[in-house]
C-alpha positions in Angstrom: 28.3 9.6 -16.4 25.3 11.8 -15.6 22.5 11.3 -18.1 19.2 13.2 -18.1 16.6 12.4 -20.7 13.5 14.5 -21.0 10.3 13.5 -22.7 6.6 14.3 -22.9 6.7 17.6 -24.8 4.0 18.2 -27.5 1.9 20.7 -29.3 -1.1 21.6 -27.2 -3.8 24.3 -27.3 -4.0 27.0 -24.7 -5.6 25.7 -21.5 -4.3 22.3 -22.2 -2.1 20.0 -20.0 1.1 18.0 -20.3 3.3 15.9 -18.1 7.0 16.0 -18.7 9.3 13.3 -17.5 13.1 13.2 -17.0 14.8 9.8 -16.7 18.0 10.1 -14.7 21.1 7.9 -14.4 24.7 8.0 -13.5 24.3 9.6 -10.0 22.4 9.0 -6.8 19.1 10.4 -7.9 17.4 10.2 -4.5 20.1 12.4 -2.9 20.0 15.1 -5.6 17.9 18.2 -5.6 16.5 18.6 -9.1 15.1 21.5 -11.2 13.2 22.2 -14.3 14.3 25.1 -16.5 13.1 26.3 -19.9 14.3 28.4 -22.8 12.0 30.2 -25.2 13.3 31.2 -28.6 15.4 34.3 -28.4 15.2 34.4 -24.6 17.5 33.4 -21.7 17.3 30.2 -19.8 14.6 30.6 -17.1 14.3 28.6 -13.9 10.8 27.4 -13.2 10.8 24.8 -10.4 13.0 22.9 -8.0 12.5 20.0 -5.6 14.6 18.4 -2.9 15.8 14.8 -2.9 13.1 14.0 -0.3 10.4 15.8 -2.3 10.0 18.5 0.4 9.9 22.2 -0.2 9.0 22.3 -3.9 9.5 25.8 -5.3 8.1 27.6 -8.3 8.7 30.7 -10.4 5.9 33.2 -10.1 5.1 32.7 -13.8 4.1 29.0 -13.3 3.0 29.0 -9.6 -0.4 27.4 -9.3 -0.3 25.9 -12.8 2.8 23.6 -12.7 3.6 20.8 -10.3 7.0 19.2 -9.8 7.3 15.7 -8.4 9.7 12.8 -8.4 9.8 9.0 -8.1 13.1 8.1 -6.5 12.5 4.4 -7.0 12.3 5.1 -10.8 15.0 7.8 -10.8 12.5 10.0 -12.6 11.6 13.6 -12.3 8.2 15.0 -13.5 6.6 18.3 -14.3 2.8 18.5 -14.6 1.8 21.5 -16.7 -1.8 22.7 -16.5 -3.6 25.7 -17.9 -0.9 26.2 -20.5 -0.5 29.6 -22.1 1.2 30.6 -25.3 4.0 32.1 -23.3 4.8 28.7 -21.9 6.2 27.7 -25.3 9.8 26.7 -24.8 12.3 23.9 -24.7 12.1 22.4 -21.2 15.1 20.8 -19.5 15.7 19.0 -16.3 18.8 19.6 -14.3 20.6 18.7 -11.1 20.0 21.9 -9.1 23.1 24.1 -9.0 24.8 22.0 -11.8 25.3 22.6 -15.4 24.2 19.1 -16.2 21.1 19.2 -18.3 19.3 16.9 -20.7 18.7 17.5 -24.4 15.3 19.0 -23.7 11.7 18.4 -24.7 9.8 20.9 -26.8 6.5 22.3 -25.5 4.5 24.4 -28.0 1.3 26.0 -26.9 -0.7 27.3 -29.9 -4.3 27.3 -31.2 
């Protein structure tokens, strides 16, 4: 059974930083392209970043490019997202997902507020 467990969300001030983690199990993590998506209250699910199994070709949505960094540790079956220069509009529930799949974790809440 595929399991994805996100953590690391918090309440931070604008300009702050966070690192989100996603612990994966139940599939061959190193072979799976992975993504981060987010959903703000009252808004649709938004793709923000993806990375291949071999960590090549990370891609980012324009809204986060230059501020967020996706990475992975295949030995630990863990996906990461580093969030820098956070803005109030980054407030959302963040989910990791197997790219192209409906499998998502339960999410971790990021709230950016002064």
